[in-house]
C-alpha positions in Angstrom: 24.5 101.7 -46.3 25.7 99.2 -49.0 23.3 97.4 -51.3 24.3 94.8 -54.0 22.2 94.2 -57.1 22.4 90.5 -57.7 19.9 90.1 -60.5 18.1 92.3 -63.2 15.7 91.0 -65.7 13.8 93.4 -67.8 10.0 92.4 -68.1 10.3 91.7 -71.7 13.3 89.5 -71.5 13.8 85.9 -70.5 17.4 86.0 -69.3 19.0 87.8 -66.4 20.9 90.8 -67.6 23.6 90.4 -64.9 26.3 87.8 -64.6 27.1 86.4 -61.3 30.4 84.3 -61.0 30.3 80.8 -59.8 33.0 82.1 -57.2 30.2 84.3 -55.7 29.2 83.3 -52.2 26.4 84.3 -49.9 26.3 83.2 -46.3 24.4 84.5 -43.3 26.5 86.7 -41.1 29.2 87.0 -43.8 29.9 89.8 -46.3 28.7 88.7 -49.7 30.8 88.4 -52.8 29.3 89.0 -56.1 26.8 91.4 -57.6 27.2 95.2 -58.1 27.8 97.2 -55.0 25.8 100.5 -54.8 26.7 103.1 -52.2 23.8 105.1 -50.7 23.4 107.9 -50.0 25.1 109.6 -53.0 26.9 112.6 -52.3 26.6 116.1 -53.8 24.3 119.0 -54.1 20.8 117.9 -52.9 17.7 119.6 -54.7 16.2 120.5 -51.3 19.2 121.6 -49.4 21.3 119.3 -47.0 19.9 116.9 -44.6 18.9 118.4 -41.2 18.1 121.9 -42.6 
């Protein structure tokens, strides 16, 4: 699964913390351009063992 953060504004701030380029685009059925990609799940040692145990 891939998630993209497009905006982040802390409660105590008035401006968005992230910058999105004017070249970013978002269209239904198309891959988005812009934001910060986050890969989930993260890989490595899991505190409760491997999935499916």
